[in-house]
mmCIF file as gemmi writes it, N, C-alpha and C atoms, coordinates in Angstrom:
data_model
loop_
_atom_site.group_PDB
_atom_site.id
_atom_site.type_symbol
_atom_site.label_atom_id
_atom_site.label_alt_id
_atom_site.label_comp_id
_atom_site.label_asym_id
_atom_site.label_entity_id
_atom_site.label_seq_id
_atom_site.pdbx_PDB_ins_code
_atom_site.Cartn_x
_atom_site.Cartn_y
_atom_site.Cartn_z
_atom_site.occupancy
_atom_site.B_iso_or_equiv
_atom_site.pdbx_formal_charge
_atom_site.auth_seq_id
_atom_site.auth_asym_id
_atom_site.pdbx_PDB_model_num
ATOM 1 N N . MET Axp A 1 ? 89.398 -4.258 101.782 1 0 ? 1 A 1
ATOM 2 C CA . MET Axp A 1 ? 87.872 -4.431 102.143 1 0 ? 1 A 1
ATOM 3 C C . MET Axp A 1 ? 88.361 -6.048 102.032 1 0 ? 1 A 1
ATOM 4 N N . ARG Axp A 2 ? 87.152 -7.108 102.289 1 0 ? 2 A 1
ATOM 5 C CA . ARG Axp A 2 ? 87.537 -8.653 102.526 1 0 ? 2 A 1
ATOM 6 C C . ARG Axp A 2 ? 86.251 -9.452 101.837 1 0 ? 2 A 1
ATOM 7 N N . LEU Axp A 3 ? 85.867 -9.908 100.941 1 0 ? 3 A 1
ATOM 8 C CA . LEU Axp A 3 ? 84.438 -10.482 101.126 1 0 ? 3 A 1
ATOM 9 C C . LEU Axp A 3 ? 84.683 -11.742 100.827 1 0 ? 3 A 1
ATOM 10 N N . GLU Axp A 4 ? 83.855 -12.665 101.538 1 0 ? 4 A 1
ATOM 11 C CA . GLU Axp A 4 ? 83.531 -14.123 101.564 1 0 ? 4 A 1
ATOM 12 C C . GLU Axp A 4 ? 82.274 -14.432 101.024 1 0 ? 4 A 1
ATOM 13 N N . VAL Axp A 5 ? 82.298 -15.58 100.454 1 0 ? 5 A 1
ATOM 14 C CA . VAL Axp A 5 ? 81.008 -16.147 99.722 1 0 ? 5 A 1
ATOM 15 C C . VAL Axp A 5 ? 80.813 -17.505 100.386 1 0 ? 5 A 1
ATOM 16 N N . VAL Axp A 6 ? 79.496 -17.605 100.732 1 0 ? 6 A 1
ATOM 17 C CA . VAL Axp A 6 ? 79.691 -18.798 99.995 1 0 ? 6 A 1
ATOM 18 C C . VAL Axp A 6 ? 78.184 -19.531 99.776 1 0 ? 6 A 1
ATOM 19 N N . PRO Axp A 7 ? 78.008 -20.505 98.681 1 0 ? 7 A 1
ATOM 20 C CA . PRO Axp A 7 ? 76.973 -20.372 98.147 1 0 ? 7 A 1
ATOM 21 C C . PRO Axp A 7 ? 76.41 -21.903 98.273 1 0 ? 7 A 1
ATOM 22 N N . THR Axp A 8 ? 75.228 -21.933 98.497 1 0 ? 8 A 1
ATOM 23 C CA . THR Axp A 8 ? 74.261 -23.443 98.691 1 0 ? 8 A 1
ATOM 24 C C . THR Axp A 8 ? 73.396 -23.42 98.109 1 0 ? 8 A 1
ATOM 25 N N . ILE Axp A 9 ? 73.126 -24.834 97.256 1 0 ? 9 A 1
ATOM 26 C CA . ILE Axp A 9 ? 72.166 -24.918 96.812 1 0 ? 9 A 1
ATOM 27 C C . ILE Axp A 9 ? 71.066 -25.674 97.46 1 0 ? 9 A 1
ATOM 28 N N . THR Axp A 10 ? 69.942 -25.207 97.076 1 0 ? 10 A 1
ATOM 29 C CA . THR Axp A 10 ? 68.437 -25.484 98.053 1 0 ? 10 A 1
ATOM 30 C C . THR Axp A 10 ? 67.942 -26.872 96.968 1 0 ? 10 A 1
ATOM 31 N N . ARG Axp A 11 ? 67.056 -27.02 97.417 1 0 ? 11 A 1
ATOM 32 C CA . ARG Axp A 11 ? 66.384 -28.586 96.969 1 0 ? 11 A 1
ATOM 33 C C . ARG Axp A 11 ? 65.388 -28.141 95.634 1 0 ? 11 A 1
ATOM 34 N N . GLU Axp A 12 ? 65.24 -26.617 95.925 1 0 ? 12 A 1
ATOM 35 C CA . GLU Axp A 12 ? 64.339 -26.299 94.327 1 0 ? 12 A 1
ATOM 36 C C . GLU Axp A 12 ? 65.206 -25.705 93.276 1 0 ? 12 A 1
ATOM 37 N N . GLY Axp A 13 ? 66.529 -26.05 93.326 1 0 ? 13 A 1
ATOM 38 C CA . GLY Axp A 13 ? 67.639 -25.926 92.99 1 0 ? 13 A 1
ATOM 39 C C . GLY Axp A 13 ? 68.243 -23.763 92.635 1 0 ? 13 A 1
ATOM 40 N N . GLN Axp A 14 ? 67.608 -23.371 93.461 1 0 ? 14 A 1
ATOM 41 C CA . GLN Axp A 14 ? 67.988 -21.783 93.419 1 0 ? 14 A 1
ATOM 42 C C . GLN Axp A 14 ? 69.461 -22.146 94.416 1 0 ? 14 A 1
ATOM 43 N N . VAL Axp A 15 ? 69.873 -20.857 94.505 1 0 ? 15 A 1
ATOM 44 C CA . VAL Axp A 15 ? 70.991 -20.9 95.29 1 0 ? 15 A 1
ATOM 45 C C . VAL Axp A 15 ? 71.41 -19.917 96.496 1 0 ? 15 A 1
ATOM 46 N N . MET Axp A 16 ? 71.185 -20.09 97.52 1 0 ? 16 A 1
ATOM 47 C CA . MET Axp A 16 ? 71.623 -19.13 98.647 1 0 ? 16 A 1
ATOM 48 C C . MET Axp A 16 ? 73.189 -18.592 98.913 1 0 ? 16 A 1
ATOM 49 N N . LEU Axp A 17 ? 73.148 -17.538 98.442 1 0 ? 17 A 1
ATOM 50 C CA . LEU Axp A 17 ? 74.523 -16.954 98.636 1 0 ? 17 A 1
ATOM 51 C C . LEU Axp A 17 ? 74.52 -16.25 99.883 1 0 ? 17 A 1
ATOM 52 N N . ARG Axp A 18 ? 75.625 -16.449 100.836 1 0 ? 18 A 1
ATOM 53 C CA . ARG Axp A 18 ? 75.939 -15.902 102.064 1 0 ? 18 A 1
ATOM 54 C C . ARG Axp A 18 ? 77.14 -14.928 102.106 1 0 ? 18 A 1
ATOM 55 N N . LEU Axp A 19 ? 77.298 -13.739 102.519 1 0 ? 19 A 1
ATOM 56 C CA . LEU Axp A 19 ? 78.01 -13.399 102.244 1 0 ? 19 A 1
ATOM 57 C C . LEU Axp A 19 ? 78.651 -12.412 103.58 1 0 ? 19 A 1
ATOM 58 N N . LYS Axp A 20 ? 79.67 -12.311 103.415 1 0 ? 20 A 1
ATOM 59 C CA . LYS Axp A 20 ? 80.75 -11.806 104.808 1 0 ? 20 A 1
ATOM 60 C C . LYS Axp A 20 ? 81.371 -10.397 104.052 1 0 ? 20 A 1
ATOM 61 N N . LEU Axp A 21 ? 81.309 -9.292 104.147 1 0 ? 21 A 1
ATOM 62 C CA . LEU Axp A 21 ? 81.906 -8.221 104.597 1 0 ? 21 A 1
ATOM 63 C C . LEU Axp A 21 ? 82.754 -8.018 105.096 1 0 ? 21 A 1
ATOM 64 N N . TYR Axp A 22 ? 83.837 -7.885 105.535 1 0 ? 22 A 1
ATOM 65 C CA . TYR Axp A 22 ? 85.117 -7.314 105.983 1 0 ? 22 A 1
ATOM 66 C C . TYR Axp A 22 ? 85.679 -5.738 105.934 1 0 ? 22 A 1
ATOM 67 N N . GLU Axp A 23 ? 85.787 -5.304 106.938 1 0 ? 23 A 1
ATOM 68 C CA . GLU Axp A 23 ? 86.724 -3.785 106.239 1 0 ? 23 A 1
ATOM 69 C C . GLU Axp A 23 ? 88.122 -4.014 107.305 1 0 ? 23 A 1
ATOM 70 N N . PHE Axp A 24 ? 89.039 -3.448 106.724 1 0 ? 24 A 1
ATOM 71 C CA . PHE Axp A 24 ? 90.543 -3.558 108.166 1 0 ? 24 A 1
ATOM 72 C C . PHE Axp A 24 ? 90.521 -2.203 108.352 1 0 ? 24 A 1
ATOM 73 N N . ARG Axp A 25 ? 90.475 -2.161 109.214 1 0 ? 25 A 1
ATOM 74 C CA . ARG Axp A 25 ? 91.003 -1.32 110.597 1 0 ? 25 A 1
ATOM 75 C C . ARG Axp A 25 ? 91.477 -1.261 111.873 1 0 ? 25 A 1
ATOM 76 N N . GLU Axp A 26 ? 92.417 -0.91 111.74 1 0 ? 26 A 1
ATOM 77 C CA . GLU Axp A 26 ? 93.522 -1.066 112.48 1 0 ? 26 A 1
ATOM 78 C C . GLU Axp A 26 ? 94.56 -1.924 112.742 1 0 ? 26 A 1
ATOM 79 N N . GLY Axp A 27 ? 94.47 -2.26 111.389 1 0 ? 27 A 1
ATOM 80 C CA . GLY Axp A 27 ? 95.154 -4.235 110.949 1 0 ? 27 A 1
ATOM 81 C C . GLY Axp A 27 ? 94.374 -5.503 111.57 1 0 ? 27 A 1
ATOM 82 N N . ASN Axp A 28 ? 92.887 -4.818 112.035 1 0 ? 28 A 1
ATOM 83 C CA . ASN Axp A 28 ? 92.07 -6.193 112.215 1 0 ? 28 A 1
ATOM 84 C C . ASN Axp A 28 ? 91.226 -5.773 110.581 1 0 ? 28 A 1
ATOM 85 N N . LEU Axp A 29 ? 90.744 -7.745 110.992 1 0 ? 29 A 1
ATOM 86 C CA . LEU Axp A 29 ? 89.27 -7.342 110.138 1 0 ? 29 A 1
ATOM 87 C C . LEU Axp A 29 ? 88.292 -7.069 111.117 1 0 ? 29 A 1
ATOM 88 N N . ILE Axp A 30 ? 87.263 -6.598 110.363 1 0 ? 30 A 1
ATOM 89 C CA . ILE Axp A 30 ? 85.857 -5.843 111.034 1 0 ? 30 A 1
ATOM 90 C C . ILE Axp A 30 ? 84.927 -6.601 110.378 1 0 ? 30 A 1
ATOM 91 N N . LEU Axp A 31 ? 83.588 -7.369 110.653 1 0 ? 31 A 1
ATOM 92 C CA . LEU Axp A 31 ? 82.483 -7.684 110.047 1 0 ? 31 A 1
ATOM 93 C C . LEU Axp A 31 ? 81.828 -6.652 109.957 1 0 ? 31 A 1
ATOM 94 N N . ILE Axp A 32 ? 81.529 -5.839 108.371 1 0 ? 32 A 1
ATOM 95 C CA . ILE Axp A 32 ? 80.716 -4.894 108.581 1 0 ? 32 A 1
ATOM 96 C C . ILE Axp A 32 ? 79.398 -5.066 108.217 1 0 ? 32 A 1
ATOM 97 N N . SER Axp A 33 ? 78.878 -6.606 107.42 1 0 ? 33 A 1
ATOM 98 C CA . SER Axp A 33 ? 77.873 -6.671 106.984 1 0 ? 33 A 1
ATOM 99 C C . SER Axp A 33 ? 77.699 -8.181 106.425 1 0 ? 33 A 1
ATOM 100 N N . SER Axp A 34 ? 76.447 -9.432 106.796 1 0 ? 34 A 1
ATOM 101 C CA . SER Axp A 34 ? 76.185 -9.874 106.346 1 0 ? 34 A 1
ATOM 102 C C . SER Axp A 34 ? 75.054 -10.49 105.709 1 0 ? 34 A 1
ATOM 103 N N . PRO Axp A 35 ? 74.854 -10.04 104.244 1 0 ? 35 A 1
ATOM 104 C CA . PRO Axp A 35 ? 73.712 -10.534 103.821 1 0 ? 35 A 1
ATOM 105 C C . PRO Axp A 35 ? 73.704 -11.644 103.111 1 0 ? 35 A 1
ATOM 106 N N . GLU Axp A 36 ? 72.225 -12.232 103.094 1 0 ? 36 A 1
ATOM 107 C CA . GLU Axp A 36 ? 71.999 -13.453 102.553 1 0 ? 36 A 1
ATOM 108 C C . GLU Axp A 36 ? 71.28 -13.325 101.487 1 0 ? 36 A 1
ATOM 109 N N . PHE Axp A 37 ? 71.196 -13.901 99.776 1 0 ? 37 A 1
ATOM 110 C CA . PHE Axp A 37 ? 70.466 -13.708 99.162 1 0 ? 37 A 1
ATOM 111 C C . PHE Axp A 37 ? 69.95 -15.284 98.327 1 0 ? 37 A 1
ATOM 112 N N . LEU Axp A 38 ? 68.643 -15.04 97.891 1 0 ? 38 A 1
ATOM 113 C CA . LEU Axp A 38 ? 68.694 -16.283 97.72 1 0 ? 38 A 1
ATOM 114 C C . LEU Axp A 38 ? 67.933 -15.762 95.652 1 0 ? 38 A 1
ATOM 115 N N . VAL Axp A 39 ? 69.029 -16.922 95.043 1 0 ? 39 A 1
ATOM 116 C CA . VAL Axp A 39 ? 68.602 -16.335 93.473 1 0 ? 39 A 1
ATOM 117 C C . VAL Axp A 39 ? 68.638 -17.348 92.6 1 0 ? 39 A 1
ATOM 118 N N . ALA Axp A 40 ? 67.985 -17.808 91.921 1 0 ? 40 A 1
ATOM 119 C CA . ALA Axp A 40 ? 68.153 -18.424 90.721 1 0 ? 40 A 1
ATOM 120 C C . ALA Axp A 40 ? 69.318 -18.906 89.788 1 0 ? 40 A 1
ATOM 121 N N . ASN Axp A 41 ? 69.405 -20.149 89.28 1 0 ? 41 A 1
ATOM 122 C CA . ASN Axp A 41 ? 70.995 -20.136 88.513 1 0 ? 41 A 1
ATOM 123 C C . ASN Axp A 41 ? 70.533 -19.174 87.677 1 0 ? 41 A 1
ATOM 124 N N . LYS Axp A 42 ? 71.959 -18.528 87.324 1 0 ? 42 A 1
ATOM 125 C CA . LYS Axp A 42 ? 72.14 -17.589 86.298 1 0 ? 42 A 1
ATOM 126 C C . LYS Axp A 42 ? 71.321 -16.321 86.205 1 0 ? 42 A 1
ATOM 127 N N . ASP Axp A 43 ? 70.886 -15.909 87.756 1 0 ? 43 A 1
ATOM 128 C CA . ASP Axp A 43 ? 70.615 -14.417 87.825 1 0 ? 43 A 1
ATOM 129 C C . ASP Axp A 43 ? 71.403 -14.041 89.169 1 0 ? 43 A 1
ATOM 130 N N . THR Axp A 44 ? 71.765 -12.772 89.268 1 0 ? 44 A 1
ATOM 131 C CA . THR Axp A 44 ? 72.246 -11.832 89.693 1 0 ? 44 A 1
ATOM 132 C C . THR Axp A 44 ? 71.739 -11.263 90.833 1 0 ? 44 A 1
ATOM 133 N N . ALA Axp A 45 ? 72.865 -11.262 91.518 1 0 ? 45 A 1
ATOM 134 C CA . ALA Axp A 45 ? 72.602 -10.774 93.009 1 0 ? 45 A 1
ATOM 135 C C . ALA Axp A 45 ? 73.298 -8.931 93.388 1 0 ? 45 A 1
ATOM 136 N N . ALA Axp A 46 ? 72.76 -8.471 93.662 1 0 ? 46 A 1
ATOM 137 C CA . ALA Axp A 46 ? 74.055 -7.602 94.054 1 0 ? 46 A 1
ATOM 138 C C . ALA Axp A 46 ? 73.951 -6.768 95.234 1 0 ? 46 A 1
ATOM 139 N N . VAL Axp A 47 ? 75.24 -6.475 96.056 1 0 ? 47 A 1
ATOM 140 C CA . VAL Axp A 47 ? 75.098 -5.304 96.957 1 0 ? 47 A 1
ATOM 141 C C . VAL Axp A 47 ? 75.767 -4.685 96.956 1 0 ? 47 A 1
ATOM 142 N N . GLU Axp A 48 ? 75.307 -3.275 97.527 1 0 ? 48 A 1
ATOM 143 C CA . GLU Axp A 48 ? 75.396 -2.345 97.605 1 0 ? 48 A 1
ATOM 144 C C . GLU Axp A 48 ? 76.555 -1.414 98.666 1 0 ? 48 A 1
ATOM 145 N N . LEU Axp A 49 ? 77.332 -1.245 99.032 1 0 ? 49 A 1
ATOM 146 C CA . LEU Axp A 49 ? 77.822 -1.122 100.138 1 0 ? 49 A 1
ATOM 147 C C . LEU Axp A 49 ? 78.729 0.646 100.441 1 0 ? 49 A 1
ATOM 148 N N . SER Axp A 50 ? 77.778 1.43 101.325 1 0 ? 50 A 1
ATOM 149 C CA . SER Axp A 50 ? 78.136 2.855 101.441 1 0 ? 50 A 1
ATOM 150 C C . SER Axp A 50 ? 79.314 2.958 102.555 1 0 ? 50 A 1
ATOM 151 N N . ALA Axp A 51 ? 80.48 2.694 102.177 1 0 ? 51 A 1
ATOM 152 C CA . ALA Axp A 51 ? 81.178 2.343 103.552 1 0 ? 51 A 1
ATOM 153 C C . ALA Axp A 51 ? 81.96 3.978 104.123 1 0 ? 51 A 1
ATOM 154 N N . ASP Axp A 52 ? 82.297 4.096 104.993 1 0 ? 52 A 1
ATOM 155 C CA . ASP Axp A 52 ? 83.127 5.14 105.376 1 0 ? 52 A 1
ATOM 156 C C . ASP Axp A 52 ? 83.995 5.771 104.505 1 0 ? 52 A 1
ATOM 157 N N . ARG Axp A 53 ? 85.174 4.673 104.119 1 0 ? 53 A 1
ATOM 158 C CA . ARG Axp A 53 ? 85.617 4.779 102.881 1 0 ? 53 A 1
ATOM 159 C C . ARG Axp A 53 ? 85.035 4.652 101.88 1 0 ? 53 A 1
ATOM 160 N N . PRO Axp A 54 ? 84.732 5.118 100.385 1 0 ? 54 A 1
ATOM 161 C CA . PRO Axp A 54 ? 84.33 4.896 99.716 1 0 ? 54 A 1
ATOM 162 C C . PRO Axp A 54 ? 85.535 4.715 98.794 1 0 ? 54 A 1
ATOM 163 N N . ALA Axp A 55 ? 85.266 3.792 97.592 1 0 ? 55 A 1
ATOM 164 C CA . ALA Axp A 55 ? 86.257 3.458 96.667 1 0 ? 55 A 1
ATOM 165 C C . ALA Axp A 55 ? 86.809 4.592 96.148 1 0 ? 55 A 1
ATOM 166 N N . GLU Axp A 56 ? 88.341 4.677 95.388 1 0 ? 56 A 1
ATOM 167 C CA . GLU Axp A 56 ? 88.75 5.593 95.194 1 0 ? 56 A 1
ATOM 168 C C . GLU Axp A 56 ? 88.493 6.789 94.299 1 0 ? 56 A 1
ATOM 169 N N . ASP Axp A 57 ? 87.247 6.692 93.218 1 0 ? 57 A 1
ATOM 170 C CA . ASP Axp A 57 ? 86.94 7.457 92.697 1 0 ? 57 A 1
ATOM 171 C C . ASP Axp A 57 ? 85.426 7.909 93.399 1 0 ? 57 A 1
ATOM 172 N N . GLY Axp A 58 ? 85.398 7.592 94.443 1 0 ? 58 A 1
ATOM 173 C CA . GLY Axp A 58 ? 84.537 8.426 95.474 1 0 ? 58 A 1
ATOM 174 C C . GLY Axp A 58 ? 83.271 7.544 95.627 1 0 ? 58 A 1
ATOM 175 N N . ALA Axp A 59 ? 82.706 6.522 94.537 1 0 ? 59 A 1
ATOM 176 C CA . ALA Axp A 59 ? 81.782 5.817 94.329 1 0 ? 59 A 1
ATOM 177 C C . ALA Axp A 59 ? 81.292 4.772 95.235 1 0 ? 59 A 1
ATOM 178 N N . PRO Axp A 60 ? 80.529 4.259 96.004 1 0 ? 60 A 1
ATOM 179 C CA . PRO Axp A 60 ? 80.303 2.908 96.714 1 0 ? 60 A 1
ATOM 180 C C . PRO Axp A 60 ? 80.667 1.639 96.419 1 0 ? 60 A 1
ATOM 181 N N . TYR Axp A 61 ? 81.162 0.636 97.403 1 0 ? 61 A 1
ATOM 182 C CA . TYR Axp A 61 ? 81.46 -0.011 96.23 1 0 ? 61 A 1
ATOM 183 C C . TYR Axp A 61 ? 80.145 -0.916 95.912 1 0 ? 61 A 1
ATOM 184 N N . ARG Axp A 62 ? 79.777 -2.131 94.858 1 0 ? 62 A 1
ATOM 185 C CA . ARG Axp A 62 ? 79.081 -2.819 94.708 1 0 ? 62 A 1
ATOM 186 C C . ARG Axp A 62 ? 79.51 -3.873 94.541 1 0 ? 62 A 1
ATOM 187 N N . PHE Axp A 63 ? 79.06 -4.813 94.929 1 0 ? 63 A 1
ATOM 188 C CA . PHE Axp A 63 ? 79.628 -6.792 94.103 1 0 ? 63 A 1
ATOM 189 C C . PHE Axp A 63 ? 78.399 -7.261 93.587 1 0 ? 63 A 1
ATOM 190 N N . GLU Axp A 64 ? 78.666 -7.578 92.42 1 0 ? 64 A 1
ATOM 191 C CA . GLU Axp A 64 ? 77.457 -8.628 91.71 1 0 ? 64 A 1
ATOM 192 C C . GLU Axp A 64 ? 78.203 -9.694 91.96 1 0 ? 64 A 1
ATOM 193 N N . LEU Axp A 65 ? 77.057 -11.055 92.32 1 0 ? 65 A 1
ATOM 194 C CA . LEU Axp A 65 ? 77.416 -12.501 92.188 1 0 ? 65 A 1
ATOM 195 C C . LEU Axp A 65 ? 76.185 -12.818 91.28 1 0 ? 65 A 1
ATOM 196 N N . THR Axp A 66 ? 76.671 -13.441 90.562 1 0 ? 66 A 1
ATOM 197 C CA . THR Axp A 66 ? 75.945 -14.668 89.613 1 0 ? 66 A 1
ATOM 198 C C . THR Axp A 66 ? 76.188 -15.706 89.405 1 0 ? 66 A 1
ATOM 199 N N . PRO Axp A 67 ? 75.177 -16.942 90.087 1 0 ? 67 A 1
ATOM 200 C CA . PRO Axp A 67 ? 75.978 -17.862 90.324 1 0 ? 67 A 1
ATOM 201 C C . PRO Axp A 67 ? 75.612 -19.042 89.153 1 0 ? 67 A 1
ATOM 202 N N . ILE Axp A 68 ? 76.213 -19.905 88.602 1 0 ? 68 A 1
ATOM 203 C CA . ILE Axp A 68 ? 76.592 -20.849 86.875 1 0 ? 68 A 1
ATOM 204 C C . ILE Axp A 68 ? 76.399 -21.771 87.555 1 0 ? 68 A 1
ATOM 205 N N . ARG Axp A 69 ? 75.068 -23.107 88.063 1 0 ? 69 A 1
ATOM 206 C CA . ARG Axp A 69 ? 75.292 -24.265 88.447 1 0 ? 69 A 1
ATOM 207 C C . ARG Axp A 69 ? 75.874 -24.737 87.212 1 0 ? 69 A 1
ATOM 208 N N . ASN Axp A 70 ? 77.205 -25.857 87.585 1 0 ? 70 A 1
ATOM 209 C CA . ASN Axp A 70 ? 77.154 -26.564 86.207 1 0 ? 70 A 1
ATOM 210 C C . ASN Axp A 70 ? 76.216 -27.886 86.357 1 0 ? 70 A 1
ATOM 211 N N . GLU Axp A 71 ? 75.091 -28.175 85.285 1 0 ? 71 A 1
ATOM 212 C CA . GLU Axp A 71 ? 74.058 -29.554 85.461 1 0 ? 71 A 1
ATOM 213 C C . GLU Axp A 71 ? 74.277 -30.507 85.458 1 0 ? 71 A 1
ATOM 214 N N . SER Axp A 72 ? 75.863 -30.743 84.778 1 0 ? 72 A 1
ATOM 215 C CA . SER Axp A 72 ? 76.261 -32.284 84.819 1 0 ? 72 A 1
ATOM 216 C C . SER Axp A 72 ? 77.232 -32.46 86.118 1 0 ? 72 A 1
ATOM 217 N N . VAL Axp A 73 ? 77.256 -31.222 87.012 1 0 ? 73 A 1
ATOM 218 C CA . VAL Axp A 73 ? 77.901 -32.207 87.832 1 0 ? 73 A 1
ATOM 219 C C . VAL Axp A 73 ? 77.178 -32.708 89.05 1 0 ? 73 A 1
ATOM 220 N N . LEU Axp A 74 ? 75.648 -32.258 89.198 1 0 ? 74 A 1
ATOM 221 C CA . LEU Axp A 74 ? 74.426 -32.815 89.924 1 0 ? 74 A 1
ATOM 222 C C . LEU Axp A 74 ? 74.277 -34.091 89.439 1 0 ? 74 A 1
């Protein structure tokens, strides 16, 4: 499994999270999902993926992302 995240700060001060979820199949990376989330600063966005091959404990994969902007950088 591979996860790529591209955050972008909107004019309203929210964060757009663009994700790309890949799975390794036969030695190749295959894009399986590309969700986008609009999230307020310090709020959490989550995506749960019920893949063909679940995690070792049998549960689906769950990714939680919490953007925290450093106000002094802006």
